[in-house]
N, C-alpha and C positions, 0 to 999 in steps of 0.2 A: 367560208360558207355560211350564210345565214340560217338560223335554226328556223324551221317550218312553224308557221302559227298553228296551234292546236284548235281545233272545233271544240264547242262546249261538250260534245259527247265524249271527247278524249281527255277532258280534264276530271280531276278527282279531288274531291274534299280529302282532307287528312282522315286517316283511319279512324272510324268510330266502332270498330268490331268489339271493343271492350265497354263501350258506352253503358253506364248504369241505367239508362232509360231503354235503349233500344239495341244494344250490342249482342249480336248472335253468339259471340265468343265468351261472354259474360254469363255464367250459369245464374247469377242473381238478377240480371236485368228484368224489366218488365216485358211481359209477352204483349209487345205492341210492335207492329210492322207498318211503316208509312208507305202509302201508295203516292207516287209523285206525278204531277201534271207540269213537265217542264216549261211547256208554252205559256202556261197561266202563272208560273211561279206560285205554284199551291201544292199543298199535300193534304191527305186524309188518312186517318187510321182508325180503327176499331179497337176498343180495350175495355176487358171485363175485369175489374179490380177485384184482387182476393183479399182475405182478411190481413195478409202481410202488408197490405197498403193503407191500413186503417189508422186513424188518430184516435177519436172517440169510437166507442163501440158502433160497428156498423157504417161508419162514416170515413171516406177516403181522406187521408191526411192532406192538409192545404199544400205541404211541400211537394208532394206527388203531382197534385194538380198543377202547381207552378211549373215543374219540371216538365211535365208533358206539354204545356204551352210553349214554353221555351224551346223544346225540341222541335215541335211544329213549325215555329218561326224560322229557326235556323235551318231545318231541312227545306222549307220553302224557298229561302236565299240561295241555299247550296244547289238548287236545281238548275241555277244557271251554269253550273260548271265550276264555279269559284266556291271557295271556302269562306264562310262568314262565322263570326262568333258574336255573342250577345255582349252590348255596351251598356244597355240599361232595359229593365223589364218592370212593367207596371200591370198587376193582376187586380182585376176585380172578381171577388167571389160572390156569386148570385144565388146559389142554393146548394145543400149539400150533394156531393157525389156519393153514393151508397154502394158499399162493397156487394159485389155480384150483380150490379146493374150495368147493362152494356153502354158504353160512352161512345161518343164520336167526337174524335179531335179533328179540327181543321186549322190550317195555317195558309197565310198567303203574304206576298210581299205587296205593299201599298204603294212604296216609292224606292226609287234608287237615284242616287246622287254620287257620282264618282265612287269612292270607297265605301260610301254609307249606304245602308238600306233602313227604311222603316217596315215593320211588319205587324201583322195583327193575327190572333189566334182565338178559337173558341172550343169550349167542349159542352156537348149538350147530351143529354141522356137521350136514349133512342126514341122515346116519346116525345121529343122536342124541347123539354125543359132545359134552360140555360143554366149551366152549373158554374162555369166561370169564362172570363175574356180576358185577353190581354193585348197589349200594344209593347213594341219594344224597337230600340234602335240597334243596329247590327253593323259591325265593321268587318271589311274584306281583309282577311290574312295577306300578307306579303306584299 
């Protein structure tokens, strides 16, 4: 008997409960929760970085910024119900993210081609100032 085809809503990405960026089971994860728009293959999150995220005094570490951008792109691709992983990531830092400043993170899929996807993400300060932007290539698991 053939296996029934699963609808995208029935498919799940590998567990990310312990993810250091957004894992609810990880006590050290960042306090960020992405809202998913599956039809648009897009996500959005708000984040207020604390002092534990800083590099220089009062400035969010670039690695934290890059990780948030990466997470946004992967979550946007995973909104299809298929699991993707980052193959390449290019980040442009535009202005410092400040500790205690509310940030808005957005990610979206730009193109899908077979097992590959291209995605983009941005981080803006709530006032609209662009903090960083990224583009990446993603590959589907399995």
